[in-house]
N, CA and C atoms as a LAMMPS dump frame, in Angstrom:
ITEM: TIMESTEP
0
ITEM: NUMBER OF ATOMS
345
ITEM: BOX BOUNDS ff ff ff
-5.0000000000000000e+02 5.0000000000000000e+02
-5.0000000000000000e+02 5.0000000000000000e+02
-5.0000000000000000e+02 5.0000000000000000e+02
ITEM: ATOMS id mol type element x y z
1 1 1 N 63.317 -70.407 -353.511
2 1 2 C 63.13 -70.199 -352.459
3 1 3 C 63.942 -70.872 -351.347
4 2 1 N 63.203 -72.223 -351.43
5 2 2 C 63.006 -73.145 -350.335
6 2 3 C 64.921 -73.032 -350.61
7 3 1 N 65.08 -73.529 -351.607
8 3 2 C 67.577 -73.985 -351.797
9 3 3 C 68.393 -72.744 -350.772
10 4 1 N 67.657 -71.203 -351.257
11 4 2 C 68.446 -70.879 -350.274
12 4 3 C 68.006 -70.487 -348.427
13 5 1 N 67.082 -70.689 -347.665
14 5 2 C 66.4 -71.761 -346.137
15 5 3 C 67.209 -71.834 -346.502
16 6 1 N 67.662 -73.594 -347.136
17 6 2 C 67.965 -74.677 -346.804
18 6 3 C 69.713 -74.417 -346.48
19 7 1 N 70.319 -73.816 -347.566
20 7 2 C 71.664 -73.326 -347.905
21 7 3 C 71.846 -72.135 -346.1
22 8 1 N 71.592 -71.555 -345.924
23 8 2 C 71.085 -70.602 -345.101
24 8 3 C 71.834 -71.497 -343.433
25 9 1 N 70.128 -72.594 -343.208
26 9 2 C 70.141 -73.262 -342.389
27 9 3 C 72.009 -74.177 -342.662
28 10 1 N 71.57 -74.767 -343.024
29 10 2 C 72.916 -75.231 -343.633
30 10 3 C 74.191 -74.535 -343.066
31 11 1 N 74.728 -73.464 -343.184
32 11 2 C 75.317 -72.605 -342.839
33 11 3 C 75.999 -72.204 -341.134
34 12 1 N 74.223 -72.074 -340.578
35 12 2 C 73.84 -71.468 -339.41
36 12 3 C 74.708 -72.818 -339.045
37 13 1 N 74.42 -74.059 -338.801
38 13 2 C 74.353 -75.05 -338.551
39 13 3 C 76.022 -75.607 -338.096
40 14 1 N 76.468 -76.017 -339.365
41 14 2 C 78.939 -75.644 -339.486
42 14 3 C 79.107 -74.569 -338.717
43 15 1 N 78.133 -73.487 -339.006
44 15 2 C 78.669 -72.23 -337.502
45 15 3 C 79.216 -72.777 -336.394
46 16 1 N 77.841 -73.218 -336.127
47 16 2 C 77.654 -73.2 -334.025
48 16 3 C 78.086 -75.166 -334.404
49 17 1 N 78.466 -75.862 -335.018
50 17 2 C 79.463 -76.948 -335.283
51 17 3 C 80.586 -76.141 -334.571
52 18 1 N 81.336 -75.368 -335.475
53 18 2 C 82.7 -74.384 -334.936
54 18 3 C 83.275 -73.601 -333.17
55 19 1 N 81.823 -73.254 -333.646
56 19 2 C 81.227 -72.734 -332.082
57 19 3 C 81.438 -73.338 -330.584
58 20 1 N 81.216 -74.836 -331.18
59 20 2 C 80.975 -75.873 -330.38
60 20 3 C 82.499 -76.292 -329.619
61 21 1 N 82.145 -76.105 -327.92
62 21 2 C 84.244 -76.37 -327.68
63 21 3 C 83.917 -77.86 -327.508
64 22 1 N 85.289 -78.189 -328.349
65 22 2 C 85.754 -79.23 -328.124
66 22 3 C 86.759 -80.258 -327.454
67 23 1 N 87.189 -81.047 -326.529
68 23 2 C 88.043 -81.396 -325.574
69 23 3 C 89.514 -82.309 -326.319
70 24 1 N 89.797 -80.897 -327.1
71 24 2 C 90.984 -80.959 -327.168
72 24 3 C 92.69 -81.09 -326.486
73 25 1 N 92.284 -81.425 -325.055
74 25 2 C 92.778 -81.438 -324.061
75 25 3 C 93.015 -83.391 -323.806
76 26 1 N 92.515 -84.277 -323.984
77 26 2 C 92.189 -85.678 -324.328
78 26 3 C 92.498 -86.428 -325.201
79 27 1 N 94.149 -87.458 -325.017
80 27 2 C 94.183 -88.091 -325.637
81 27 3 C 92.942 -88.912 -325.486
82 28 1 N 92.998 -89.424 -326.228
83 28 2 C 91.934 -90.352 -327.386
84 28 3 C 91.967 -92.285 -327.602
85 29 1 N 91.281 -92.703 -326.36
86 29 2 C 92.076 -94.116 -326.645
87 29 3 C 92.516 -94.34 -325.757
88 30 1 N 93.295 -95.888 -325.025
89 30 2 C 93.684 -96.266 -323.977
90 30 3 C 95.159 -96.583 -323.935
91 31 1 N 95.262 -95.957 -321.704
92 31 2 C 96.962 -96.17 -321.711
93 31 3 C 97.5 -97.383 -321.806
94 32 1 N 98.555 -98.58 -321.717
95 32 2 C 97.961 -99.255 -320.32
96 32 3 C 99.921 -99.577 -320.171
97 33 1 N 99.702 -100.809 -319.094
98 33 2 C 100.636 -100.355 -317.979
99 33 3 C 100.23 -102.065 -317.373
100 34 1 N 101.548 -102.656 -316.382
101 34 2 C 100.83 -103.26 -315.705
102 34 3 C 102.287 -102.771 -314.813
103 35 1 N 101.09 -103.663 -313.34
104 35 2 C 101.959 -102.966 -312.247
105 35 3 C 101.725 -104.697 -311.325
106 36 1 N 102.803 -104.413 -310.538
107 36 2 C 102.762 -105.525 -309.11
108 36 3 C 101.799 -106.018 -308.523
109 37 1 N 100.696 -106.49 -308.425
110 37 2 C 99.881 -106.566 -307.24
111 37 3 C 100.525 -106.579 -305.096
112 38 1 N 99.479 -106.774 -304.782
113 38 2 C 99.839 -106.872 -303.64
114 38 3 C 100.288 -108.327 -303.216
115 39 1 N 99.151 -109.243 -304.131
116 39 2 C 99.493 -110.751 -304.009
117 39 3 C 100.398 -111.193 -305.096
118 40 1 N 101.62 -110.637 -305.879
119 40 2 C 102.791 -110.657 -306.411
120 40 3 C 102.17 -111.358 -308.028
121 41 1 N 101.209 -110.731 -308.392
122 41 2 C 100.492 -111.269 -309.889
123 41 3 C 100.794 -109.589 -310.456
124 42 1 N 101.402 -110.083 -311.849
125 42 2 C 100.49 -108.794 -312.443
126 42 3 C 99.526 -108.454 -312.794
127 43 1 N 99.335 -107.008 -313.081
128 43 2 C 97.736 -106.456 -313.21
129 43 3 C 97.866 -105.801 -314.021
130 44 1 N 97.197 -105.586 -314.611
131 44 2 C 96.843 -104.614 -316.012
132 44 3 C 96.703 -103.252 -315.757
133 45 1 N 96.261 -102.222 -315.651
134 45 2 C 95.961 -101.07 -315.224
135 45 3 C 95.469 -100.883 -316.771
136 46 1 N 94.613 -99.699 -316.72
137 46 2 C 93.668 -98.8 -317.893
138 46 3 C 93.904 -97.679 -317.751
139 47 1 N 94.725 -96.215 -317.995
140 47 2 C 93.802 -94.773 -318.257
141 47 3 C 93.03 -94.968 -319.503
142 48 1 N 91.705 -94.046 -319.233
143 48 2 C 90.833 -93.836 -320.457
144 48 3 C 90.973 -92.346 -320.652
145 49 1 N 91.303 -92.082 -321.878
146 49 2 C 91.164 -90.724 -322.335
147 49 3 C 91.986 -89.212 -321.213
148 50 1 N 93.573 -90.289 -321.012
149 50 2 C 94.131 -89.938 -320.36
150 50 3 C 94.449 -88.189 -320.965
151 51 1 N 94.518 -86.378 -319.99
152 51 2 C 94.442 -85.541 -320.203
153 51 3 C 95.951 -85.694 -321.431
154 52 1 N 95.76 -83.928 -321.991
155 52 2 C 97.675 -84.062 -323.259
156 52 3 C 98.167 -83.187 -322.356
157 53 1 N 99.372 -82.992 -322.461
158 53 2 C 100.272 -81.863 -321.805
159 53 3 C 100.798 -82.017 -321.152
160 54 1 N 99.793 -82.904 -319.875
161 54 2 C 99.652 -83.329 -318.389
162 54 3 C 100.533 -84.008 -317.987
163 55 1 N 101.507 -83.761 -316.767
164 55 2 C 102.537 -84.902 -316.72
165 55 3 C 101.133 -85.822 -315.007
166 56 1 N 101.038 -87.461 -315.373
167 56 2 C 100.184 -87.971 -314.898
168 56 3 C 100.871 -89.087 -314.15
169 57 1 N 101.649 -89.076 -312.654
170 57 2 C 102.57 -90.086 -312.316
171 57 3 C 101.444 -90.979 -311.944
172 58 1 N 101.648 -92.73 -312.027
173 58 2 C 100.766 -93.551 -311.845
174 58 3 C 101.344 -94.107 -310.64
175 59 1 N 99.242 -93.405 -309.613
176 59 2 C 99.027 -93.624 -308.302
177 59 3 C 99.505 -94.99 -307.804
178 60 1 N 99.635 -96.299 -308.724
179 60 2 C 99.564 -97.515 -307.943
180 60 3 C 101.286 -97.304 -307.816
181 61 1 N 102.673 -96.876 -308.464
182 61 2 C 103.902 -96.706 -308.697
183 61 3 C 104.369 -95.568 -307.488
184 62 1 N 104.13 -94.489 -307.635
185 62 2 C 104.34 -92.97 -307.166
186 62 3 C 104.969 -92.681 -306.204
187 63 1 N 105.716 -93.902 -304.964
188 63 2 C 106.608 -93.988 -304.493
189 63 3 C 107.508 -94.943 -304.566
190 64 1 N 108.817 -95.186 -304.496
191 64 2 C 109.928 -95.494 -305.482
192 64 3 C 110.635 -96.529 -303.8
193 65 1 N 109.686 -96.284 -303.474
194 65 2 C 110.504 -96.493 -302.483
195 65 3 C 109.508 -98.333 -302.004
196 66 1 N 108.695 -98.039 -301.777
197 66 2 C 107.553 -99.185 -301.6
198 66 3 C 106.777 -99.334 -302.563
199 67 1 N 107.762 -99.788 -303.956
200 67 2 C 106.514 -100.024 -305.319
201 67 3 C 107.891 -100.573 -306.005
202 68 1 N 107.695 -101.271 -306.567
203 68 2 C 108.303 -101.272 -307.832
204 68 3 C 107.357 -100.772 -309.061
205 69 1 N 108.442 -100.442 -310.283
206 69 2 C 107.973 -99.44 -310.627
207 69 3 C 107.545 -100.398 -312.289
208 70 1 N 106.027 -99.732 -312.702
209 70 2 C 104.917 -100.682 -313.555
210 70 3 C 106.498 -100.464 -315.26
211 71 1 N 105.211 -101.524 -315.74
212 71 2 C 106.187 -101.887 -317.374
213 71 3 C 105.54 -102.318 -317.975
214 72 1 N 105.768 -103.26 -318.702
215 72 2 C 105.147 -102.875 -320.375
216 72 3 C 103.569 -102.6 -321.519
217 73 1 N 104.037 -100.692 -321.334
218 73 2 C 103.041 -99.419 -321.344
219 73 3 C 102.202 -100.306 -323.043
220 74 1 N 101.976 -100.219 -323.168
221 74 2 C 100.926 -99.747 -324.256
222 74 3 C 100.016 -99.105 -324.911
223 75 1 N 100.128 -98.247 -325.244
224 75 2 C 100.046 -96.476 -326.159
225 75 3 C 98.888 -97.354 -327.081
226 76 1 N 97.58 -96.971 -326.673
227 76 2 C 96.53 -97.548 -327.565
228 76 3 C 95.828 -96.144 -327.548
229 77 1 N 96.527 -94.107 -327.734
230 77 2 C 95.722 -93.522 -327.581
231 77 3 C 96.211 -92.432 -328.315
232 78 1 N 95.39 -91.427 -329.114
233 78 2 C 95.765 -90.829 -330.774
234 78 3 C 96.402 -89.604 -330.599
235 79 1 N 97.481 -89.844 -328.766
236 79 2 C 98.604 -88.969 -328.842
237 79 3 C 99.62 -89.911 -328.49
238 80 1 N 101.056 -89.564 -328.438
239 80 2 C 102.404 -90.191 -328.521
240 80 3 C 102.533 -89.714 -326.226
241 81 1 N 103.595 -90.772 -326.417
242 81 2 C 102.584 -90.947 -324.814
243 81 3 C 104.979 -91.045 -324.647
244 82 1 N 105.162 -90.66 -323.727
245 82 2 C 106.77 -90.167 -323.133
246 82 3 C 106.016 -90.956 -322.104
247 83 1 N 106.835 -91.61 -320.928
248 83 2 C 106.799 -92.429 -320.703
249 83 3 C 108.184 -92.842 -319.404
250 84 1 N 108.409 -92.264 -318.404
251 84 2 C 109.366 -91.711 -318.268
252 84 3 C 109.731 -92.258 -315.863
253 85 1 N 110.804 -92.987 -315.975
254 85 2 C 111.417 -94.091 -315.28
255 85 3 C 111.32 -93.159 -313.626
256 86 1 N 110.534 -92.168 -313.263
257 86 2 C 110.339 -91.15 -311.925
258 86 3 C 109.251 -91.145 -312.143
259 87 1 N 108.23 -90.537 -310.965
260 87 2 C 107.199 -89.707 -310.813
261 87 3 C 107.65 -88.332 -311.162
262 88 1 N 106.496 -87.81 -311.72
263 88 2 C 106.746 -86.214 -311.792
264 88 3 C 107.633 -86.204 -313.066
265 89 1 N 107.661 -86.701 -313.586
266 89 2 C 108.079 -87.045 -314.987
267 89 3 C 109.994 -86.382 -315.041
268 90 1 N 110.109 -87.159 -314.218
269 90 2 C 111.568 -86.272 -314.13
270 90 3 C 112.389 -88.291 -314.724
271 91 1 N 113.481 -88.328 -314.724
272 91 2 C 114.616 -88.845 -314.922
273 91 3 C 114.964 -89.475 -316.702
274 92 1 N 114.806 -91.035 -316.725
275 92 2 C 114.9 -91.439 -318.042
276 92 3 C 114.226 -91.578 -318.278
277 93 1 N 113.904 -91.032 -320.027
278 93 2 C 112.44 -91.424 -321.164
279 93 3 C 112.261 -91.898 -322.01
280 94 1 N 111.051 -92.618 -321.969
281 94 2 C 110.779 -93.247 -324.115
282 94 3 C 109.538 -92.939 -324.644
283 95 1 N 110.162 -92.405 -325.687
284 95 2 C 108.229 -92.735 -326.312
285 95 3 C 108.028 -93.124 -326.876
286 96 1 N 106.536 -93.173 -326.838
287 96 2 C 106.257 -94.575 -327.457
288 96 3 C 104.765 -93.996 -328.262
289 97 1 N 105.027 -94.98 -329.77
290 97 2 C 104.239 -93.758 -330.608
291 97 3 C 102.783 -93.939 -329.924
292 98 1 N 101.709 -92.966 -331.23
293 98 2 C 100.267 -92.94 -331.514
294 98 3 C 99.629 -95.094 -331.958
295 99 1 N 98.307 -94.513 -331.011
296 99 2 C 97.557 -95.887 -331.565
297 99 3 C 99.127 -97.658 -331.245
298 100 1 N 100.144 -97.063 -331.59
299 100 2 C 100.725 -98.912 -331.981
300 100 3 C 101.399 -99.226 -330.857
301 101 1 N 102.248 -97.895 -329.761
302 101 2 C 103.373 -98.184 -329.386
303 101 3 C 103.472 -98.698 -328.059
304 102 1 N 104.477 -99.68 -327.52
305 102 2 C 104.957 -100.514 -326.174
306 102 3 C 105.837 -100.617 -326.403
307 103 1 N 105.829 -101.12 -325.214
308 103 2 C 107.841 -101.671 -324.808
309 103 3 C 107.062 -102.798 -323.648
310 104 1 N 108.455 -103.614 -323.527
311 104 2 C 108.547 -104.578 -323.219
312 104 3 C 108.453 -104.895 -321.408
313 105 1 N 108.562 -105.517 -321.042
314 105 2 C 108.873 -105.708 -319.59
315 105 3 C 109.868 -104.845 -318.86
316 106 1 N 111.296 -104.477 -319.673
317 106 2 C 111.825 -104.528 -319.105
318 106 3 C 111.822 -102.674 -319.016
319 107 1 N 111.127 -102.164 -319.707
320 107 2 C 110.435 -100.565 -320.335
321 107 3 C 110.057 -101.145 -318.484
322 108 1 N 110.708 -99.886 -317.576
323 108 2 C 109.67 -99.256 -316.442
324 108 3 C 109.658 -98.116 -316.127
325 109 1 N 108.785 -97.672 -315.854
326 109 2 C 108.106 -96.166 -315.647
327 109 3 C 107.022 -95.801 -314.132
328 110 1 N 107.101 -95.333 -314.079
329 110 2 C 106.425 -93.617 -312.757
330 110 3 C 105.07 -92.864 -313.56
331 111 1 N 105.96 -92.248 -314.668
332 111 2 C 104.984 -91.337 -314.939
333 111 3 C 105.201 -91.515 -317.03
334 112 1 N 104.109 -90.181 -316.807
335 112 2 C 104.049 -90.442 -318.408
336 112 3 C 102.806 -89.18 -318.544
337 113 1 N 103.689 -88.703 -320.222
338 113 2 C 102.671 -87.057 -320.351
339 113 3 C 102.316 -87.587 -322.34
340 114 1 N 101.671 -87.392 -321.973
341 114 2 C 100.772 -87.4 -323.35
342 114 3 C 100.869 -85.2 -324.491
343 115 1 N 100.604 -86.07 -325.838
344 115 2 C 101.175 -84.635 -326.23
345 115 3 C 100.507 -85.073 -327.487
């Protein structure tokens, strides 16, 4: 009799886990990039668990007339990152693999989207 109660309880717990909403709309991990600070020195910026399937214009370099593009991206998220040369995910693009993707200082970007 106790085995049946344990089985029913385990099944109920499993069913509850399936119904709990999860955060499937976020890339897990960090996306890093480098911008030029106001003093001219490089500054590393990190996006934590960025939203997936949504274009993210990097705020530090959003205005092409007022700033140099970001560079040296590092994709440490569980999603593929596609970086763009212009704000709003426009212009030339390059894809970075999940967890290990990176670009050199020559890879310039102003926006990114995670798949």
